[in-house]
MIDOLUM-161448 format. One line per 5 residues: for each residue x, y, z of N, C-alpha, C, O, CB. Coordinates in pm, whole numbers, plus 50000, padded with zeros to 5 digits. Each point is the difference from the previous one (the first is absolute). Glycine has a CB too. Example, Ala and Ser with C-alpha at 12.3 -4.5 7.8 and 13.67 -1.06 7.14 Angstrom:
BEGIN
51319 49431 50780 49911 50119 50000 50090 50120 50000 50104 49998 50066 49707 49885 50059 | 50154 50222 49803 50082 50119 50006 49923 50109 50073 50051 50111 50017 50067 49826 49768;
END
This chain:
BEGIN
50063 49897 50005 49968 50110 50017 50087 50089 49967 50120 49977 50018 49758 49947 50114 | 50075 50202 49811 50053 50123 49959 49980 50072 50107 49884 50020 50036 50082 49968 49740 | 50147 50068 50300 50015 50119 50138 49887 50133 49922 49912 50061 50061 50433 49885 50049 | 49680 50067 49790 49978 50148 49985 49900 49994 49853 50009 49906 49922 50261 50197 50208 | 49662 49981 49856 49864 50022 49920 50025 50126 49954 49951 50094 50063 49879 49772 50065;
50269 50166 49728 49993 50117 49982 50055 50124 50090 49945 50106 50029 49892 49772 49865 | 50314 50064 50147 50064 50072 50118 49944 50042 50122 50066 50074 50072 50034 49987 49769 | 49718 49878 50212 49983 49953 50101 49995 49898 50098 49960 49893 49956 50003 50231 49941 | 50062 49878 50205 50017 49875 50047 49849 49923 50022 49894 50060 50023 50344 50031 50088 | 49783 49743 49874 49879 49936 49984 49908 50006 50123 49877 50003 50001 50242 49856 49839;
49950 50142 50243 49923 49965 50135 49902 50110 50033 49911 49951 50069 50289 49921 50027 | 49782 50245 49887 49908 50106 49982 49898 49994 49954 49896 50041 50050 50237 50042 49944 | 49883 49858 49890 49913 50005 49907 49957 49861 49987 49927 49979 49903 50166 50222 49993 | 49933 49702 50175 49963 49874 50025 49909 50004 50169 49885 49962 50026 50359 49936 49796 | 49818 50138 50231 49901 50045 50118 49856 50019 50000 49906 49938 50051 50273 50158 49989;
49835 50030 49873 49858 50078 49971 49915 49846 49998 49930 49971 50097 50146 50297 49723 | 49933 49668 50100 49909 49895 49945 49960 49928 50107 49889 49948 49989 50208 50034 49802 | 49984 49996 50342 49959 49934 50154 49918 50134 50064 49885 49984 50041 50362 49831 50011 | 49825 50326 49953 49895 50074 50053 49882 50027 49967 49919 50063 50068 50226 49993 49977 | 49839 49901 49855 49862 50083 49913 49886 49791 50011 49882 50015 50030 50316 50288 49681;
49842 49568 50270 49965 49922 49969 49966 49919 50101 49911 49917 49981 50182 50136 49844 | 49973 49957 50305 49993 49930 50133 49904 50061 50065 49905 49929 50031 50313 50009 49987 | 49777 50196 50018 49874 50098 50091 49846 49977 49914 49889 50003 50055 50314 50232 50025 | 49819 49745 49782 49892 49991 49937 49956 49836 50029 49911 49992 50085 50156 50221 49733 | 49975 49673 50134 50027 49917 50044 49914 49956 50101 49895 49940 49979 50290 50119 49937;
49873 49979 50226 49988 50023 50133 49843 50057 50028 49930 49933 50076 50346 50113 49940 | 49682 50047 49940 49889 50127 49977 49898 49918 49928 49881 50022 50019 50277 50210 49951 | 49892 49658 49934 49907 49943 49905 49942 49850 50105 49893 49941 50013 50262 50168 49708 | 49957 49879 50327 49950 49861 50102 49891 50007 50108 49920 49916 50040 50311 50026 49941 | 49794 50192 50055 49946 50063 50153 49891 49993 49918 49964 49886 50029 50197 50284 50143;
49733 49880 49719 49911 50050 49887 49934 49827 50010 49904 49956 50062 50259 50290 49749 | 49898 49713 50134 49975 49853 50017 49951 49940 50116 49893 49942 49984 50262 50053 49880 | 49894 50003 50254 49983 49925 50098 49841 50074 50060 49903 49949 50056 50401 49981 49984 | 49715 50168 49929 49818 50136 50091 49867 49980 49896 49879 49992 50022 50295 50297 50064 | 49902 49707 49798 49885 49961 49902 50010 49903 49921 50017 50016 49879 49939 50169 50119;
50034 49675 50073 50012 49865 49876 49943 49993 49882 50036 49923 49911 49972 49963 50247 | 49852 50233 49829 49978 49973 49895 50023 50045 49858 49942 49989 49891 49960 49961 50270 | 50257 50130 49907 50082 50036 49902 50124 49908 49926 50065 50020 49898 49859 50179 50231 | 50078 49685 49975 50124 49909 49980 49949 49944 49869 50099 49958 49940 49987 49976 50318 | 49800 50045 49668 49961 49953 49857 50087 50126 49911 50097 49971 49930 49618 49900 50132;
50234 50266 49953 50025 50056 49904 50141 50042 49991 50064 49984 49896 49712 50061 50104 | 50268 50002 50096 50102 50043 50009 50171 49856 50071 50115 50018 49960 49655 50261 50064 | 50213 49669 50020 50057 49842 50054 50137 50008 49925 50114 50039 50027 49641 49792 49990 | 50175 50111 49870 50122 49997 49881 50083 50100 49998 50120 49971 49998 49752 49930 49864 | 50103 50192 50139 50074 50151 49908 50123 50025 50193 50118 50034 50012 49552 50162 49735;
50232 49769 50355 50096 50068 50059 50095 49878 50088 50080 50031 50089 49750 50212 49914 | 50143 49615 49952 50107 49880 50027 50075 50088 49837 50086 50074 50048 49759 49611 50111 | 50156 50324 49765 50109 50051 49856 50099 50096 50102 50115 49968 50030 49684 50061 49698 | 50132 50094 50317 50079 50127 50059 50097 49930 50097 50122 50017 49996 49677 50174 49992 | 50129 49719 50111 50107 49967 50112 50103 49902 49958 50110 50022 50051 49720 50017 50117;
50165 49865 49758 50063 49963 49894 50134 50039 49929 50115 49960 50016 49675 50014 49990 | 50154 50122 49905 50132 50143 49958 50065 50064 50108 50122 50016 50007 49746 50065 49809 | 50038 49961 50279 50076 50050 50129 50103 49922 50058 50119 50032 50008 49690 50066 50040 | 50142 49802 49991 50153 49871 50074 50063 49950 49883 50082 49923 50049 49799 49949 50171 | 50137 50120 49627 50086 49989 49907 50103 50085 49984 50113 49975 49958 49731 49934 49965;
50092 50231 50124 50073 50117 50024 50111 50045 50052 50093 50070 49961 49749 49934 50029 | 50120 49923 50136 50080 50031 50181 50162 49974 49936 50093 50080 50006 49687 49777 50237 | 50222 49985 49685 50128 49882 49947 50072 50164 49960 50105 50053 50034 49779 49621 49827 | 49992 50375 50043 50123 50083 49866 50059 50134 50103 50115 50040 49986 49710 49920 49710 | 50092 50094 50393 50019 50104 50097 50139 49974 50079 50102 50069 49998 49633 49961 50023;
50237 49853 50047 50191 49972 50069 50080 49965 49974 50107 50010 50060 49859 49966 50045 | 50004 49951 49756 50110 50002 49893 50089 50114 49953 50122 50006 50011 49734 49844 49930 | 50068 50231 50009 50027 50112 49954 50062 50131 50111 50069 50100 49976 49742 49797 49847 | 50124 50042 50317 50037 50100 50090 50133 49948 50025 50096 50077 50001 49678 49996 50100 | 50236 49831 49915 50222 49932 50071 50041 50030 49873 50122 49985 49999 49902 49748 50182;
49922 50316 49671 50102 50041 49931 50035 50155 50012 50103 50046 49952 49838 49759 49907 | 49989 50250 50190 49964 50091 50020 50101 50037 50094 50085 50087 49983 49694 49877 49944 | 50207 49977 50153 50076 49982 50188 50141 50014 49969 50081 50068 50064 49758 49732 50068 | 50184 50129 49762 50141 49956 49963 50068 50133 49945 50110 50045 50034 49822 49694 49903 | 50000 50300 49992 50002 50171 49937 50054 50108 50095 50099 50073 49990 49685 49879 49881;
50114 50036 50230 49990 50160 50072 50022 49942 50158 50043 50090 50072 49746 50073 49744 | 50195 49731 50243 50024 49978 50131 49872 49897 50037 49917 49936 49936 50220 50312 50113 | 49891 49771 50068 49909 49851 50099 49864 50152 50049 50026 50104 50061 50262 49630 50119 | 49614 50231 49781 49898 50074 50046 49934 49994 50152 49925 50084 50048 50053 49895 49712 | 50062 49918 50292 49982 49941 50126 49882 49945 50008 49974 49898 49937 50160 50237 50156;
49764 49934 49999 49927 49911 50082 49859 50006 49858 49904 49923 50000 50202 50144 50342 | 49916 50032 49560 49920 49949 49878 50002 49873 49958 49902 49926 49996 50127 50263 49939 | 50140 49768 50016 49968 49883 49917 49946 49835 50114 49967 49893 49949 50256 50247 49834 | 49782 49884 50348 49997 49913 50123 49845 50000 49968 49940 49892 50003 50282 50171 50196 | 49696 50079 49762 49820 49956 50038 49982 49940 49877 49920 49907 49999 49961 50294 50155;
50198 49843 49692 49955 49993 49868 50012 49848 49990 49903 49940 49954 50171 50302 49947 | 50024 49697 50134 50030 49864 50019 49842 49933 50082 49957 49890 49966 50360 50168 50056 | 49641 49991 50040 49901 49939 50097 49840 49967 49888 49925 49903 49998 50206 50267 50267 | 49869 49974 49646 49902 50035 49928 49915 49866 49934 49879 49975 50003 50266 50254 49963 | 49955 49704 49981 49932 49854 49962 49930 49944 50087 49882 49968 49986 50274 49984 49897;
49910 50035 50213 49899 49879 50172 49896 50064 50002 49924 49960 50089 50244 49977 50116 | 49788 50160 49725 49851 50100 50062 49914 50004 49826 49885 50044 49996 50266 50189 50259 | 49888 49739 49670 49950 50017 49866 49928 49833 49978 49881 49970 50004 50335 50248 49896 | 49912 49683 50076 49905 49886 50011 49893 49984 50078 49902 49948 49946 50260 49975 50003 | 49829 50108 50164 49873 49940 50082 49843 50055 49944 49888 49951 49985 50288 50046 50244;
49888 50130 49752 49925 50080 49939 49910 49951 49837 49884 49994 49959 50307 50166 50193 | 49910 49819 49812 49993 49896 49880 49890 49890 49963 49918 49990 49908 50301 50046 50143 | 49827 49860 50098 49919 49886 50031 49878 50066 50050 49912 49978 49918 50276 49852 50134 | 49765 50246 50052 49908 50009 50011 49887 50104 49904 49879 50002 50025 50255 49902 50179 | 49923 50169 49696 49912 50063 49882 49952 49832 49928 49890 49952 49972 50278 50347 49968;
49900 49676 50056 49978 49814 49902 49892 49944 50094 49884 49988 49960 50405 49917 49950 | 49747 50062 50216 49907 49970 50100 49838 50038 49956 49906 49928 49967 50305 50116 50207 | 49801 50081 49838 49870 50092 50003 49911 49967 49841 49878 50008 49984 50269 50218 50189 | 49971 49730 49707 49936 49987 49921 49914 49824 49987 49888 49970 49959 50288 50258 49958 | 49911 49708 50126 49950 49897 49961 49886 49961 50138 49917 49911 49985 50322 50025 49837;
49771 50147 50316 49845 49941 50040 49898 50050 49939 49882 49968 50017 50177 50000 50181 | 49996 50133 49712 49854 50035 49938 49929 49955 49897 49882 50008 49965 50181 50143 50107 | 50085 49777 49866 49972 49938 49865 49905 49858 50092 49882 49985 49967 50394 50108 49826 | 49786 49809 50319 49966 49887 50008 49823 50012 50047 49921 49911 49969 50365 50005 50084 | 49669 50216 50028 49888 50058 50044 49931 49964 49903 49897 49934 50011 50168 50236 50117;
50003 49886 49725 49852 50053 49909 49972 49912 49949 49879 49992 49979 50143 50203 49962 | 50069 49682 50008 49970 49912 49928 49912 49882 50042 50047 49923 50085 50142 50164 49834 | 49675 49888 50026 49941 49861 49991 50032 49959 50112 50116 50036 50024 49893 49912 49759 | 49929 49971 50332 50057 49870 50088 50140 50066 50079 50078 49924 50058 49832 49855 49743 | 50113 50363 50196 50126 50024 50048 50025 49961 50187 50089 50019 50082 49907 50184 49689;
49876 49739 50228 49987 49994 50130 49962 50141 50103 50007 49994 50123 50153 49807 49805 | 49803 50315 50000 49929 50109 50091 49827 49971 50011 49928 49943 49919 50275 50251 49993 | 49767 49856 50194 49831 50084 49953 50013 50082 49907 50093 50024 49924 49813 49991 50281 | 49998 50025 49808 49942 50161 49927 50056 50105 50077 50072 50079 49939 49692 49848 49989 | 50214 50095 50220 50063 50104 50044 50138 50026 50017 50056 50109 50016 49764 49881 50059;
50246 49856 49917 50201 50002 50011 50018 50087 49817 50056 50102 49957 50039 49549 50229 | 49854 50280 49778 50027 50052 49828 49961 50145 49988 50086 50067 49943 49848 49697 49943 | 49962 50300 50150 50016 50146 49952 50059 50072 50092 50024 50119 49981 49795 49877 49893 | 50218 49923 50268 50088 50093 50131 50113 50003 49982 50072 50100 49992 49816 49854 50169 | 50137 49942 49830 50122 49942 50007 50066 50013 50151 50116 50013 50038 49902 50039 49703;
49875 49939 50316 50063 50017 50158 49973 49831 50040 49898 49967 50061 50019 50344 50027 | 50130 49642 49893 50005 49808 50063 50084 50042 50133 49978 50116 50037 50061 49683 49698 | 50058 50121 50349 50068 50018 50083 50136 49980 49906 50093 50060 50053 49735 49879 50161 | 50201 50010 49694 50161 50004 49949 49981 50098 49920 50111 50030 49956 49983 49741 50047 | 49806 50313 49941 49997 50110 49894 50026 50096 50140 50086 50083 49972 49724 49844 49769;
50153 50087 50373 49994 50176 50064 50183 49874 50076 50071 50084 50054 49518 50139 50048 | 50438 49723 49902 50138 49953 50052 50074 50080 49931 50046 50105 50045 49925 49667 50007 | 50049 50178 49808 50093 50064 49870 49960 50075 49981 50082 50034 49916 49983 49846 49984 | 49845 50221 50100 49982 50128 50017 50056 50094 50101 50051 50109 49975 49786 49803 49931 | 50148 50040 50199 50057 50065 50128 50151 49991 49959 50075 50097 49990 49733 49827 50206;
50228 49943 49782 50172 50001 49978 50068 50075 49862 50115 50043 50004 49869 49714 50121 | 49955 50249 49789 49969 50089 49878 50020 50148 50052 50112 50051 49995 49708 49778 49892 | 50055 50249 50171 50077 50120 50053 50140 50014 50085 50089 50077 49967 49684 49965 50024 | 50233 49872 50125 50134 50025 50091 50105 50005 49869 50046 50113 49983 49891 49736 50282 | 50117 50037 49627 50088 49987 49918 49974 50110 49940 50079 50081 50048 49955 49698 49944;
49902 50273 49929 49958 50100 49917 50025 50114 50112 50048 50100 49947 49769 49766 49876 | 50171 50142 50262 50058 50163 50101 50176 49969 50000 50099 50068 49977 49643 49970 50259 | 50237 49843 49797 50189 50008 50029 50081 50022 49886 50111 50053 49993 49882 49779 50179 | 49915 50107 49715 50108 50028 49901 49992 50170 49943 50068 50020 49900 49916 49694 50024 | 49969 50363 50110 49967 50151 50002 50108 50043 50088 50103 50055 49960 49635 49945 50010;
50227 49968 50172 50115 50042 50097 50189 50004 49961 50094 50076 50017 49692 49810 50141 | 50189 49993 49790 50105 49954 49958 50079 50045 49840 50122 50001 49983 49760 49825 50190 | 50030 50203 49738 50035 50091 49866 50012 50135 50080 50101 50062 49967 49753 49808 49811 | 50084 50182 50303 50026 50165 50067 50152 49984 50055 50076 50095 49976 49646 49972 50125 | 50330 49821 49971 50067 50020 50083 50154 49945 49940 50106 50031 50054 49676 49968 50123;
50203 49907 49692 50093 50024 49926 50024 50112 49905 50108 50060 50007 49872 49739 50039 | 49951 50228 49887 50013 50186 49938 50039 50090 50082 50072 50090 49958 49754 49897 49917 | 50139 50008 50249 50020 50121 50068 50171 49981 50038 50096 50075 49982 49618 49959 50120 | 50274 49849 49949 50175 50004 49990 50108 49984 49904 50122 50005 50019 49815 49931 50144 | 49989 50040 49716 50082 50075 49883 49987 50130 49979 50110 50054 49986 49878 49770 49913;
49917 50250 50092 50050 50133 50020 50048 50063 50101 50003 50123 49997 49880 49879 49878 | 50162 49930 50232 50064 50037 50063 50111 49960 49994 50087 50073 50047 49764 49968 50036 | 50187 49834 49861 50206 50016 49950 49999 50077 49923 50100 50072 50006 50003 49726 49993 | 49794 50239 49883 50051 50063 49912 49989 50206 50032 50048 50082 49922 49881 49641 49912 | 50014 50306 50268 49922 50115 50017 50074 50064 50100 50037 50117 49989 49744 49798 49944;
50254 49982 50212 49985 49976 50134 49935 50098 50023 49891 50005 49944 50279 49880 50114 | 49868 50232 50033 49897 50043 50123 49974 50087 49850 49879 49976 49996 50202 50022 50351 | 49937 50062 49563 50016 50153 49935 49842 49954 49871 49990 49909 49917 50395 50176 50109 | 49509 50034 50015 49905 49986 49934 50005 49996 49853 50083 50082 49958 49845 50000 50229 | 49992 49828 49685 50016 50008 49905 50050 50136 49934 50101 49995 49929 49758 49822 50108;
50077 50301 49982 49936 50146 49966 50158 50029 49989 50050 50037 49894 49675 50037 50249 | 50372 49898 50011 50087 50110 50028 50119 49933 49953 50097 50069 49967 49788 50052 50232 | 50121 49721 49791 50121 49943 49907 50058 50087 49881 49942 50068 49916 49950 49715 50133 | 50213 50195 49969 50062 50032 49929 50070 50168 49982 50093 50039 49928 49768 49744 50011 | 50053 50291 50158 50006 50135 50030 50075 50019 50079 50029 50119 49999 49800 49917 49955;
50229 49903 50129 50117 50010 50132 49901 50057 50146 50039 50056 50102 50215 50037 49703 | 49556 49853 50139 49967 50064 50102 49945 50101 50010 49921 50031 50090 50202 49880 49952 | 49926 50187 49821 49987 50144 49995 49865 49998 49896 49974 49911 49920 50314 50178 50123 | 49642 50023 49980 49886 50057 49883 50057 50036 49905 50119 50020 50027 49735 50059 50096 | 50127 49936 49797 49992 50103 49823 49970 50146 50034 49990 50084 49911 49881 49718 49923;
END
């Protein structure tokens, strides 16, 4: 994998896929968890977004390691970035589980009563939905932590608006 694209380090470019897709997937999982009727319509889309986000994480960490060799150790950011995959994988699993539960309940002879089919509130459905919300929240927090540590690695305690100006205003 190249280290740069058009002279720019690849890492900040790839990271944006994770920063956009993983929170979007987490919010989608929460939506599927709290609105079971949306699982049939949006479930596959949420699973696809979660899968793309999960696949982008190793690309981000690999490109981050390449950047680290060029500019130095980003400290806590690298450590936190290495953990993100272990948050995204369970998110992908609960997204698939929500869709699977919907499909199982929707098929004829799926063993679900009409009330369970329409509400998605069987005991297993509720347990998976609660777990999905917890996993999604953990992903949102971890994405924030990784991003915040990356920003601090780049900017330190200097606000971005004053960086490069030596703290002085023009």
